[in-house]
MARZA-642182 format. One record per residue (C-alpha): x, y, z. Coordinates in Angstrom, 3 decimals. Layout:
MARZA-642182
X_Y_Z
...
***
This chain:
MARZA-642182
48.510_-10.500_33.928
51.228_-12.865_35.054
54.904_-12.188_35.374
56.634_-12.131_31.992
53.483_-11.274_30.016
53.229_-7.597_29.424
50.654_-5.511_27.639
52.577_-5.285_24.343
53.014_-9.044_24.139
49.257_-9.515_24.393
48.653_-6.802_21.786
51.056_-8.536_19.385
49.443_-11.952_19.953
45.932_-10.633_19.340
47.106_-8.584_16.351
48.762_-11.585_14.721
45.676_-13.699_15.399
43.461_-11.063_13.767
45.711_-10.789_10.709
45.746_-14.585_10.370
41.961_-14.899_10.590
41.359_-12.063_8.128
43.852_-13.270_5.526
42.723_-16.890_5.711
39.049_-16.048_5.490
39.411_-13.436_2.735
37.875_-15.716_0.094
34.938_-16.610_2.360
34.099_-13.021_3.295
33.829_-11.797_-0.294
30.378_-12.086_-1.874
31.555_-12.405_-5.468
33.454_-15.330_-6.937
37.201_-14.990_-7.144
39.055_-16.885_-9.851
42.800_-17.176_-10.020
44.483_-16.398_-13.324
45.572_-19.426_-15.362
49.251_-18.778_-14.669
48.585_-18.862_-10.904
46.569_-22.073_-11.158
49.383_-23.713_-13.132
51.912_-22.544_-10.558
49.889_-23.923_-7.660
49.993_-27.381_-9.236
53.709_-27.515_-8.414
53.401_-26.228_-4.837
53.038_-29.651_-3.155
56.044_-31.023_-5.028
58.138_-27.989_-4.152
57.109_-28.132_-0.488
57.907_-31.837_-0.194
61.249_-31.335_-1.912
62.121_-28.457_0.415
61.478_-30.668_3.443
62.714_-34.077_2.292
65.871_-33.357_0.284
67.753_-31.523_3.073
66.766_-34.329_5.465
68.332_-36.896_3.141
71.583_-35.130_2.245
72.390_-33.218_5.453
73.204_-34.029_9.065
73.249_-31.265_11.674
73.442_-28.578_9.015
76.353_-30.173_7.144
76.308_-32.155_3.916
76.979_-35.823_4.523
80.509_-36.777_3.528
80.195_-40.568_3.428
78.124_-43.071_1.527
77.532_-45.016_4.739
74.222_-43.347_5.387
71.042_-45.417_5.276
68.936_-42.409_4.257
70.584_-42.278_0.834
69.888_-45.922_0.042
66.352_-45.796_1.431
65.560_-42.734_-0.682
67.060_-44.312_-3.799
65.112_-47.525_-3.219
61.901_-45.586_-2.663
62.458_-43.517_-5.804
63.192_-46.654_-7.866
60.068_-48.409_-6.587
57.943_-45.356_-7.288
59.377_-45.105_-10.802
58.663_-48.797_-11.365
55.206_-49.121_-9.734
53.836_-45.517_-9.537
52.496_-46.421_-6.088
53.112_-44.122_-3.131
52.499_-46.778_-0.484
54.888_-49.201_-2.190
57.446_-46.384_-2.360
57.206_-45.772_1.388
57.272_-49.466_2.306
60.167_-50.226_-0.039
62.225_-47.261_1.110
61.676_-48.133_4.769
62.441_-51.805_4.070
65.889_-50.711_2.895
66.406_-47.940_5.442
65.451_-49.690_8.687
67.722_-52.775_8.454
70.681_-50.627_7.463
69.977_-48.209_10.295
69.293_-50.813_12.975
71.711_-53.610_12.037
74.598_-51.687_10.516
74.188_-48.566_12.631
74.319_-46.268_9.620
***
C-alpha cells in the first residue's frame, strides 16, 4: 500500500462498492417479478421534473450561494425566453436554442 492509503480506507472503498453493486442489482438478482405499487409508479413520473428543477432553478436565481439582487443577469432572461418558447411550441430543442439565443448575446455583449 502507498503512503496515505491505509487498511481502513480500502475496507471502506470495497464495502461501499459492494453495497452499491448489491442495491443496484437487487431487481436483477431476484427470480420473481417485482411490481411497484401504483402510488410509487405515479410518484416516479415526477422524479425527472423534480431533479431538473433542483439543479436548474438554483443555477438561475443564485450566484455563489446568494440570491441575485439585480435584474441585469442574462440567466433570468434566457430562462424566461426558453420557458416562453417551450410554452408556445412544446419543443425542447427550440426551447434550448431560443433560451441560448437570448442568453449568449446578453452575456457576451453586455457582460451580464
